C-alpha atoms as an extended CHARMM CRD file, in Angstrom:
* protein
*
       221  EXT
         1         1  UNK       CA             12.6230000000       27.9340000000        3.9990000000  PROA      1               0.0000000000
         2         2  UNK       CA             11.5470000000       24.7150000000        5.7090000000  PROA      2               0.0000000000
         3         3  UNK       CA             11.8770000000       21.3870000000        3.9620000000  PROA      3               0.0000000000
         4         4  UNK       CA              8.1610000000       20.9450000000        4.2920000000  PROA      4               0.0000000000
         5         5  UNK       CA              5.5430000000       23.6580000000        4.5330000000  PROA      5               0.0000000000
         6         6  UNK       CA              3.5710000000       24.0000000000        7.7280000000  PROA      6               0.0000000000
         7         7  UNK       CA              0.4390000000       22.9420000000        5.8580000000  PROA      7               0.0000000000
         8         8  UNK       CA             -2.1290000000       20.5980000000        7.2850000000  PROA      8               0.0000000000
         9         9  UNK       CA             -4.3210000000       17.8360000000        5.9370000000  PROA      9               0.0000000000
        10        10  UNK       CA             -7.6410000000       16.5120000000        7.1240000000  PROA      10              0.0000000000
        11        11  UNK       CA             -7.6090000000       12.7480000000        7.2920000000  PROA      11              0.0000000000
        12        12  UNK       CA            -10.9870000000       11.0990000000        6.6990000000  PROA      12              0.0000000000
        13        13  UNK       CA             -9.8710000000        7.5570000000        7.5670000000  PROA      13              0.0000000000
        14        14  UNK       CA            -11.6470000000        7.8410000000       10.9060000000  PROA      14              0.0000000000
        15        15  UNK       CA            -15.2150000000        8.8330000000       11.6250000000  PROA      15              0.0000000000
        16        16  UNK       CA            -13.9850000000       12.0440000000       13.2560000000  PROA      16              0.0000000000
        17        17  UNK       CA            -11.8990000000       14.2010000000       10.9300000000  PROA      17              0.0000000000
        18        18  UNK       CA             -8.2870000000       14.4720000000       12.0280000000  PROA      18              0.0000000000
        19        19  UNK       CA             -5.9690000000       17.3400000000       11.1560000000  PROA      19              0.0000000000
        20        20  UNK       CA             -2.3090000000       16.3710000000       10.7540000000  PROA      20              0.0000000000
        21        21  UNK       CA              0.8020000000       18.5190000000       10.5610000000  PROA      21              0.0000000000
        22        22  UNK       CA              3.2290000000       18.1840000000        7.6540000000  PROA      22              0.0000000000
        23        23  UNK       CA              5.6830000000       16.0690000000        9.6310000000  PROA      23              0.0000000000
        24        24  UNK       CA              2.8770000000       13.8120000000       10.8410000000  PROA      24              0.0000000000
        25        25  UNK       CA              1.7560000000       13.3630000000        7.2320000000  PROA      25              0.0000000000
        26        26  UNK       CA              5.2690000000       12.3070000000        6.2030000000  PROA      26              0.0000000000
        27        27  UNK       CA              5.3970000000        9.8800000000        9.1460000000  PROA      27              0.0000000000
        28        28  UNK       CA              2.0120000000        8.4660000000        8.1060000000  PROA      28              0.0000000000
        29        29  UNK       CA              3.2510000000        8.0690000000        4.5330000000  PROA      29              0.0000000000
        30        30  UNK       CA              6.2790000000        6.1020000000        5.7430000000  PROA      30              0.0000000000
        31        31  UNK       CA              4.0250000000        3.8810000000        7.8490000000  PROA      31              0.0000000000
        32        32  UNK       CA              1.6380000000        3.3630000000        4.9230000000  PROA      32              0.0000000000
        33        33  UNK       CA              4.5330000000        2.4380000000        2.6340000000  PROA      33              0.0000000000
        34        34  UNK       CA              5.9730000000       -0.1390000000        5.0640000000  PROA      34              0.0000000000
        35        35  UNK       CA              2.5400000000       -1.6470000000        5.7320000000  PROA      35              0.0000000000
        36        36  UNK       CA              1.9720000000       -2.1010000000        1.9970000000  PROA      36              0.0000000000
        37        37  UNK       CA              5.4950000000       -3.4220000000        1.4900000000  PROA      37              0.0000000000
        38        38  UNK       CA              5.2530000000       -6.1730000000        4.0820000000  PROA      38              0.0000000000
        39        39  UNK       CA              1.5490000000       -7.1080000000        3.8860000000  PROA      39              0.0000000000
        40        40  UNK       CA              0.9270000000      -10.1410000000        1.6390000000  PROA      40              0.0000000000
        41        41  UNK       CA             -2.2910000000       -8.6440000000        0.2510000000  PROA      41              0.0000000000
        42        42  UNK       CA             -3.2880000000       -5.3470000000       -1.3460000000  PROA      42              0.0000000000
        43        43  UNK       CA             -4.2900000000       -2.9040000000        1.3970000000  PROA      43              0.0000000000
        44        44  UNK       CA             -6.8150000000       -0.0880000000        1.2980000000  PROA      44              0.0000000000
        45        45  UNK       CA             -5.0490000000        3.0130000000       -0.0570000000  PROA      45              0.0000000000
        46        46  UNK       CA             -4.3000000000        6.0370000000        2.1220000000  PROA      46              0.0000000000
        47        47  UNK       CA             -5.4150000000        8.4460000000       -0.5770000000  PROA      47              0.0000000000
        48        48  UNK       CA             -5.6070000000       11.5100000000        1.6840000000  PROA      48              0.0000000000
        49        49  UNK       CA             -2.0200000000       11.0460000000        2.8760000000  PROA      49              0.0000000000
        50        50  UNK       CA             -0.7020000000       10.3390000000       -0.6290000000  PROA      50              0.0000000000
        51        51  UNK       CA             -2.4840000000       13.3420000000       -2.1400000000  PROA      51              0.0000000000
        52        52  UNK       CA             -1.2090000000       15.6490000000        0.5920000000  PROA      52              0.0000000000
        53        53  UNK       CA              2.4030000000       14.5080000000        0.2170000000  PROA      53              0.0000000000
        54        54  UNK       CA              2.2100000000       14.8940000000       -3.5610000000  PROA      54              0.0000000000
        55        55  UNK       CA              0.9770000000       18.4600000000       -3.0490000000  PROA      55              0.0000000000
        56        56  UNK       CA              3.7740000000       19.1570000000       -0.5900000000  PROA      56              0.0000000000
        57        57  UNK       CA              6.3400000000       17.7820000000       -3.0560000000  PROA      57              0.0000000000
        58        58  UNK       CA              4.9880000000       20.1480000000       -5.7040000000  PROA      58              0.0000000000
        59        59  UNK       CA              5.1480000000       23.0930000000       -3.2790000000  PROA      59              0.0000000000
        60        60  UNK       CA              8.6910000000       22.2150000000       -2.2420000000  PROA      60              0.0000000000
        61        61  UNK       CA              9.8150000000       21.9780000000       -5.8840000000  PROA      61              0.0000000000
        62        62  UNK       CA              8.3240000000       25.3940000000       -6.6000000000  PROA      62              0.0000000000
        63        63  UNK       CA              9.9610000000       26.9420000000       -3.5200000000  PROA      63              0.0000000000
        64        64  UNK       CA             13.3820000000       25.5280000000       -4.4120000000  PROA      64              0.0000000000
        65        65  UNK       CA             13.0910000000       26.6970000000       -8.0210000000  PROA      65              0.0000000000
        66        66  UNK       CA             11.9940000000       30.1850000000       -6.9350000000  PROA      66              0.0000000000
        67        67  UNK       CA             14.8080000000       30.4680000000       -4.3970000000  PROA      67              0.0000000000
        68        68  UNK       CA             17.3570000000       29.4520000000       -7.0320000000  PROA      68              0.0000000000
        69        69  UNK       CA             16.0510000000       31.9840000000       -9.5670000000  PROA      69              0.0000000000
        70        70  UNK       CA             16.0810000000       34.7710000000       -7.0000000000  PROA      70              0.0000000000
        71        71  UNK       CA             19.5950000000       33.8930000000       -5.8780000000  PROA      71              0.0000000000
        72        72  UNK       CA             18.5270000000       33.0070000000       -2.3450000000  PROA      72              0.0000000000
        73        73  UNK       CA             21.1330000000       30.2890000000       -1.9660000000  PROA      73              0.0000000000
        74        74  UNK       CA             21.0530000000       28.6150000000        1.4460000000  PROA      74              0.0000000000
        75        75  UNK       CA             23.2480000000       25.9650000000        3.0190000000  PROA      75              0.0000000000
        76        76  UNK       CA             20.0100000000       24.1420000000        3.8240000000  PROA      76              0.0000000000
        77        77  UNK       CA             19.0140000000       23.7400000000        0.1840000000  PROA      77              0.0000000000
        78        78  UNK       CA             20.9260000000       20.4430000000       -0.3260000000  PROA      78              0.0000000000
        79        79  UNK       CA             19.0890000000       19.0660000000        2.7100000000  PROA      79              0.0000000000
        80        80  UNK       CA             15.7610000000       20.1890000000        1.2520000000  PROA      80              0.0000000000
        81        81  UNK       CA             16.6040000000       18.4840000000       -2.0440000000  PROA      81              0.0000000000
        82        82  UNK       CA             17.5370000000       15.2790000000       -0.2390000000  PROA      82              0.0000000000
        83        83  UNK       CA             14.1880000000       15.3630000000        1.5810000000  PROA      83              0.0000000000
        84        84  UNK       CA             12.4330000000       15.9240000000       -1.7330000000  PROA      84              0.0000000000
        85        85  UNK       CA             14.1430000000       12.8910000000       -3.2910000000  PROA      85              0.0000000000
        86        86  UNK       CA             13.3650000000       10.7800000000       -0.2330000000  PROA      86              0.0000000000
        87        87  UNK       CA              9.6540000000       11.5760000000       -0.5020000000  PROA      87              0.0000000000
        88        88  UNK       CA              9.6830000000       10.8430000000       -4.2310000000  PROA      88              0.0000000000
        89        89  UNK       CA             11.3560000000        7.4950000000       -3.6090000000  PROA      89              0.0000000000
        90        90  UNK       CA              8.8060000000        6.4490000000       -0.9680000000  PROA      90              0.0000000000
        91        91  UNK       CA              5.8450000000        7.4300000000       -3.1650000000  PROA      91              0.0000000000
        92        92  UNK       CA              7.1990000000        5.6910000000       -6.2660000000  PROA      92              0.0000000000
        93        93  UNK       CA              8.0470000000        2.5630000000       -4.2710000000  PROA      93              0.0000000000
        94        94  UNK       CA              4.5670000000        2.5690000000       -2.7170000000  PROA      94              0.0000000000
        95        95  UNK       CA              2.8790000000        2.7460000000       -6.1230000000  PROA      95              0.0000000000
        96        96  UNK       CA              5.1630000000        0.0540000000       -7.5960000000  PROA      96              0.0000000000
        97        97  UNK       CA              4.4450000000       -2.3370000000       -4.7310000000  PROA      97              0.0000000000
        98        98  UNK       CA              0.7090000000       -1.8940000000       -5.2170000000  PROA      98              0.0000000000
        99        99  UNK       CA              0.9690000000       -2.4020000000       -8.9980000000  PROA      99              0.0000000000
       100       100  UNK       CA              3.0030000000       -5.5940000000       -8.4950000000  PROA      100             0.0000000000
       101       101  UNK       CA              0.2960000000       -6.9660000000       -6.1860000000  PROA      101             0.0000000000
       102       102  UNK       CA             -2.3990000000       -6.0410000000       -8.7080000000  PROA      102             0.0000000000
       103       103  UNK       CA             -0.5320000000       -7.8020000000      -11.5110000000  PROA      103             0.0000000000
       104       104  UNK       CA             -0.0780000000      -11.0010000000       -9.5050000000  PROA      104             0.0000000000
       105       105  UNK       CA             -3.7080000000      -11.1490000000       -8.3100000000  PROA      105             0.0000000000
       106       106  UNK       CA             -5.6000000000       -9.1790000000      -10.9370000000  PROA      106             0.0000000000
       107       107  UNK       CA             -8.4470000000      -11.6770000000      -11.3880000000  PROA      107             0.0000000000
       108       108  UNK       CA             -9.2310000000      -11.9960000000       -7.6850000000  PROA      108             0.0000000000
       109       109  UNK       CA             -8.9440000000       -8.2610000000       -7.0810000000  PROA      109             0.0000000000
       110       110  UNK       CA            -11.3250000000       -7.3370000000       -9.9030000000  PROA      110             0.0000000000
       111       111  UNK       CA            -13.7890000000      -10.1710000000       -9.3170000000  PROA      111             0.0000000000
       112       112  UNK       CA            -14.1270000000       -9.8030000000       -5.5380000000  PROA      112             0.0000000000
       113       113  UNK       CA            -15.8470000000       -6.5660000000       -4.5650000000  PROA      113             0.0000000000
       114       114  UNK       CA            -14.1150000000       -6.0610000000       -1.1740000000  PROA      114             0.0000000000
       115       115  UNK       CA            -10.7320000000       -6.2390000000       -2.9090000000  PROA      115             0.0000000000
       116       116  UNK       CA            -11.8860000000       -4.2000000000       -5.8810000000  PROA      116             0.0000000000
       117       117  UNK       CA            -12.8250000000       -1.3650000000       -3.5270000000  PROA      117             0.0000000000
       118       118  UNK       CA             -9.1790000000       -1.1220000000       -2.4330000000  PROA      118             0.0000000000
       119       119  UNK       CA             -8.1360000000        0.1160000000       -5.8690000000  PROA      119             0.0000000000
       120       120  UNK       CA             -7.4760000000        3.7720000000       -6.5580000000  PROA      120             0.0000000000
       121       121  UNK       CA             -9.2660000000        5.0660000000       -9.7010000000  PROA      121             0.0000000000
       122       122  UNK       CA             -6.0850000000        4.8940000000      -11.8190000000  PROA      122             0.0000000000
       123       123  UNK       CA             -5.2610000000        1.4610000000      -10.4220000000  PROA      123             0.0000000000
       124       124  UNK       CA             -8.6860000000        0.1940000000      -11.4430000000  PROA      124             0.0000000000
       125       125  UNK       CA             -8.1050000000        1.3750000000      -15.0210000000  PROA      125             0.0000000000
       126       126  UNK       CA             -4.6770000000       -0.2810000000      -15.0150000000  PROA      126             0.0000000000
       127       127  UNK       CA             -6.0270000000       -3.5560000000      -13.5900000000  PROA      127             0.0000000000
       128       128  UNK       CA             -8.8160000000       -3.8170000000      -16.1470000000  PROA      128             0.0000000000
       129       129  UNK       CA             -6.4300000000       -3.0760000000      -19.0180000000  PROA      129             0.0000000000
       130       130  UNK       CA             -3.8290000000       -5.5130000000      -17.6910000000  PROA      130             0.0000000000
       131       131  UNK       CA             -6.3540000000       -8.3240000000      -17.3410000000  PROA      131             0.0000000000
       132       132  UNK       CA             -7.6840000000       -7.7300000000      -20.8500000000  PROA      132             0.0000000000
       133       133  UNK       CA             -4.1620000000       -7.6970000000      -22.3080000000  PROA      133             0.0000000000
       134       134  UNK       CA             -3.2640000000      -10.8860000000      -20.4340000000  PROA      134             0.0000000000
       135       135  UNK       CA             -6.3910000000      -12.6750000000      -21.6480000000  PROA      135             0.0000000000
       136       136  UNK       CA             -5.7940000000      -11.5130000000      -25.2320000000  PROA      136             0.0000000000
       137       137  UNK       CA             -2.1780000000      -12.6830000000      -25.1060000000  PROA      137             0.0000000000
       138       138  UNK       CA             -3.2630000000      -16.1240000000      -23.8890000000  PROA      138             0.0000000000
       139       139  UNK       CA             -5.9120000000      -16.3240000000      -26.5830000000  PROA      139             0.0000000000
       140       140  UNK       CA             -3.5770000000      -15.3370000000      -29.4280000000  PROA      140             0.0000000000
       141       141  UNK       CA             -0.6640000000      -17.4560000000      -28.1890000000  PROA      141             0.0000000000
       142       142  UNK       CA             -2.5420000000      -20.6410000000      -27.3520000000  PROA      142             0.0000000000
       143       143  UNK       CA             -6.3300000000      -20.8020000000      -27.4540000000  PROA      143             0.0000000000
       144       144  UNK       CA             -6.7420000000      -19.6540000000      -31.0610000000  PROA      144             0.0000000000
       145       145  UNK       CA             -4.3950000000      -22.4330000000      -32.1690000000  PROA      145             0.0000000000
       146       146  UNK       CA             -6.2120000000      -25.2180000000      -30.3450000000  PROA      146             0.0000000000
       147       147  UNK       CA             -8.5940000000      -27.5370000000      -32.2020000000  PROA      147             0.0000000000
       148       148  UNK       CA            -12.3580000000      -27.7020000000      -31.8730000000  PROA      148             0.0000000000
       149       149  UNK       CA            -14.0840000000      -26.5840000000      -28.7070000000  PROA      149             0.0000000000
       150       150  UNK       CA            -10.7900000000      -25.8550000000      -26.9140000000  PROA      150             0.0000000000
       151       151  UNK       CA            -10.4290000000      -22.6500000000      -28.9000000000  PROA      151             0.0000000000
       152       152  UNK       CA            -13.6840000000      -21.3630000000      -27.3970000000  PROA      152             0.0000000000
       153       153  UNK       CA            -12.5910000000      -21.6910000000      -23.7710000000  PROA      153             0.0000000000
       154       154  UNK       CA            -12.6930000000      -18.5540000000      -21.6600000000  PROA      154             0.0000000000
       155       155  UNK       CA             -9.1070000000      -17.3780000000      -21.0160000000  PROA      155             0.0000000000
       156       156  UNK       CA            -10.1790000000      -16.1040000000      -17.6000000000  PROA      156             0.0000000000
       157       157  UNK       CA            -10.8470000000      -19.6800000000      -16.4260000000  PROA      157             0.0000000000
       158       158  UNK       CA             -7.4620000000      -20.9820000000      -17.5650000000  PROA      158             0.0000000000
       159       159  UNK       CA             -5.1790000000      -18.6510000000      -15.6270000000  PROA      159             0.0000000000
       160       160  UNK       CA             -4.4930000000      -19.9640000000      -12.1580000000  PROA      160             0.0000000000
       161       161  UNK       CA             -3.3620000000      -16.9970000000      -10.1140000000  PROA      161             0.0000000000
       162       162  UNK       CA             -2.2830000000      -17.8410000000       -6.5790000000  PROA      162             0.0000000000
       163       163  UNK       CA             -3.9970000000      -16.2390000000       -3.6270000000  PROA      163             0.0000000000
       164       164  UNK       CA             -1.7790000000      -14.1970000000       -1.2800000000  PROA      164             0.0000000000
       165       165  UNK       CA             -0.6100000000      -16.2020000000        1.7120000000  PROA      165             0.0000000000
       166       166  UNK       CA             -2.4690000000      -14.5530000000        4.5830000000  PROA      166             0.0000000000
       167       167  UNK       CA             -0.8500000000      -16.9440000000        7.0620000000  PROA      167             0.0000000000
       168       168  UNK       CA              2.6770000000      -15.7480000000        6.2970000000  PROA      168             0.0000000000
       169       169  UNK       CA              4.5930000000      -14.2840000000        9.2330000000  PROA      169             0.0000000000
       170       170  UNK       CA              5.1980000000      -10.5320000000        9.5100000000  PROA      170             0.0000000000
       171       171  UNK       CA              7.0100000000       -8.2960000000       11.9960000000  PROA      171             0.0000000000
       172       172  UNK       CA              4.4120000000       -6.3140000000       13.9160000000  PROA      172             0.0000000000
       173       173  UNK       CA              4.8230000000       -3.0680000000       15.8180000000  PROA      173             0.0000000000
       174       174  UNK       CA              1.9980000000       -2.7280000000       18.3570000000  PROA      174             0.0000000000
       175       175  UNK       CA              0.6570000000        0.8370000000       18.4220000000  PROA      175             0.0000000000
       176       176  UNK       CA             -2.2540000000        0.1900000000       20.7820000000  PROA      176             0.0000000000
       177       177  UNK       CA             -2.4880000000       -2.4920000000       23.4620000000  PROA      177             0.0000000000
       178       178  UNK       CA             -4.1410000000       -5.6450000000       22.1560000000  PROA      178             0.0000000000
       179       179  UNK       CA             -6.0590000000       -7.7800000000       24.6310000000  PROA      179             0.0000000000
       180       180  UNK       CA             -7.3890000000      -11.2500000000       23.9310000000  PROA      180             0.0000000000
       181       181  UNK       CA             -5.5460000000      -11.7110000000       20.6420000000  PROA      181             0.0000000000
       182       182  UNK       CA             -5.7630000000      -15.3080000000       19.3800000000  PROA      182             0.0000000000
       183       183  UNK       CA             -2.4280000000      -16.6800000000       18.1290000000  PROA      183             0.0000000000
       184       184  UNK       CA             -2.4320000000      -20.1880000000       16.5930000000  PROA      184             0.0000000000
       185       185  UNK       CA              0.0720000000      -22.7160000000       17.8940000000  PROA      185             0.0000000000
       186       186  UNK       CA              2.2010000000      -23.9630000000       14.9560000000  PROA      186             0.0000000000
       187       187  UNK       CA              2.5530000000      -27.4880000000       16.3590000000  PROA      187             0.0000000000
       188       188  UNK       CA             -0.9290000000      -27.8740000000       17.8550000000  PROA      188             0.0000000000
       189       189  UNK       CA             -4.5210000000      -27.3810000000       16.7600000000  PROA      189             0.0000000000
       190       190  UNK       CA             -5.3400000000      -24.7900000000       19.3910000000  PROA      190             0.0000000000
       191       191  UNK       CA             -4.7410000000      -21.0980000000       19.9950000000  PROA      191             0.0000000000
       192       192  UNK       CA             -3.0300000000      -19.0130000000       22.6300000000  PROA      192             0.0000000000
       193       193  UNK       CA             -4.8970000000      -15.9490000000       23.8910000000  PROA      193             0.0000000000
       194       194  UNK       CA             -2.3610000000      -13.2220000000       24.5490000000  PROA      194             0.0000000000
       195       195  UNK       CA             -2.1160000000       -9.5350000000       25.4070000000  PROA      195             0.0000000000
       196       196  UNK       CA              0.3210000000       -7.4120000000       23.4340000000  PROA      196             0.0000000000
       197       197  UNK       CA              1.4950000000       -4.2070000000       25.0770000000  PROA      197             0.0000000000
       198       198  UNK       CA              1.8020000000       -0.9420000000       23.1510000000  PROA      198             0.0000000000
       199       199  UNK       CA              5.3080000000       -0.3810000000       21.7960000000  PROA      199             0.0000000000
       200       200  UNK       CA              6.1850000000       -4.0790000000       21.6920000000  PROA      200             0.0000000000
       201       201  UNK       CA              7.2930000000       -5.9030000000       18.5430000000  PROA      201             0.0000000000
       202       202  UNK       CA              6.3870000000       -9.4490000000       17.5200000000  PROA      202             0.0000000000
       203       203  UNK       CA              6.6600000000      -11.9570000000       14.6790000000  PROA      203             0.0000000000
       204       204  UNK       CA              3.0850000000      -13.1070000000       14.0340000000  PROA      204             0.0000000000
       205       205  UNK       CA              0.9200000000      -14.6730000000       11.3240000000  PROA      205             0.0000000000
       206       206  UNK       CA             -0.5400000000      -11.8760000000        9.2060000000  PROA      206             0.0000000000
       207       207  UNK       CA             -4.0900000000      -13.1940000000        9.5790000000  PROA      207             0.0000000000
       208       208  UNK       CA             -3.9170000000      -12.6600000000       13.3520000000  PROA      208             0.0000000000
       209       209  UNK       CA             -3.4140000000       -8.8980000000       13.0360000000  PROA      209             0.0000000000
       210       210  UNK       CA             -5.1850000000       -8.2640000000        9.7320000000  PROA      210             0.0000000000
       211       211  UNK       CA             -8.1250000000       -6.4520000000       11.3220000000  PROA      211             0.0000000000
       212       212  UNK       CA             -5.9010000000       -4.4860000000       13.7190000000  PROA      212             0.0000000000
       213       213  UNK       CA             -3.7450000000       -3.3290000000       10.7990000000  PROA      213             0.0000000000
       214       214  UNK       CA             -6.7560000000       -2.0120000000        8.9200000000  PROA      214             0.0000000000
       215       215  UNK       CA             -7.7770000000        0.0000000000       12.0040000000  PROA      215             0.0000000000
       216       216  UNK       CA             -4.2930000000        1.4580000000       12.5820000000  PROA      216             0.0000000000
       217       217  UNK       CA             -3.7900000000       -0.3760000000       15.8760000000  PROA      217             0.0000000000
       218       218  UNK       CA             -0.6040000000       -2.0750000000       14.6560000000  PROA      218             0.0000000000
       219       219  UNK       CA              1.9010000000       -1.4440000000       11.8840000000  PROA      219             0.0000000000
       220       220  UNK       CA              4.3100000000       -3.6460000000        9.9360000000  PROA      220             0.0000000000
       221       221  UNK       CA              8.0480000000       -3.2130000000       10.0120000000  PROA      221             0.0000000000
């Protein structure tokens, strides 16, 4: 019994549908997790990859349970269980990272349509409930106790939530050669135009590779 089935998934991230093997899906999940972990902003979700891995986890759990019931004990089973726990950890960490970003920027994410579109359906429900609970808590703890017109202020306008720092530096793994990339000079008001070769690694401002990251031309590490 293999740790992962030889199933395939069709990725719709590109215009042309792409069929990935199980191991490629796991590799994509790891890349998606690290990108989300190190990016300062909420990224578009890789729903196809996440759904496929969740299905493969379910299949693997069923196969392990069936093998145990039937007495088909294999020396590989501990390895399969370790792989199962590794996949669970990556998925849970991925979801927690996204929820933490939503909590810290819930007003901007819900009020700005491009960011709102990056939410998964369940994340949208969570974000709307979290914002409502936060506004109600502010109202009951402070606004309702203020005199006169202050008690009628909109809680949404009183919460100053910081924007993610898109100029923060990130470690970048170049997947496809990048020509003519503009890199700002920290000590001067001009930019350097550089070419980054595939396979190279760099420490760059996130804003410089934001578009390339969304197109899968670079990854974060």
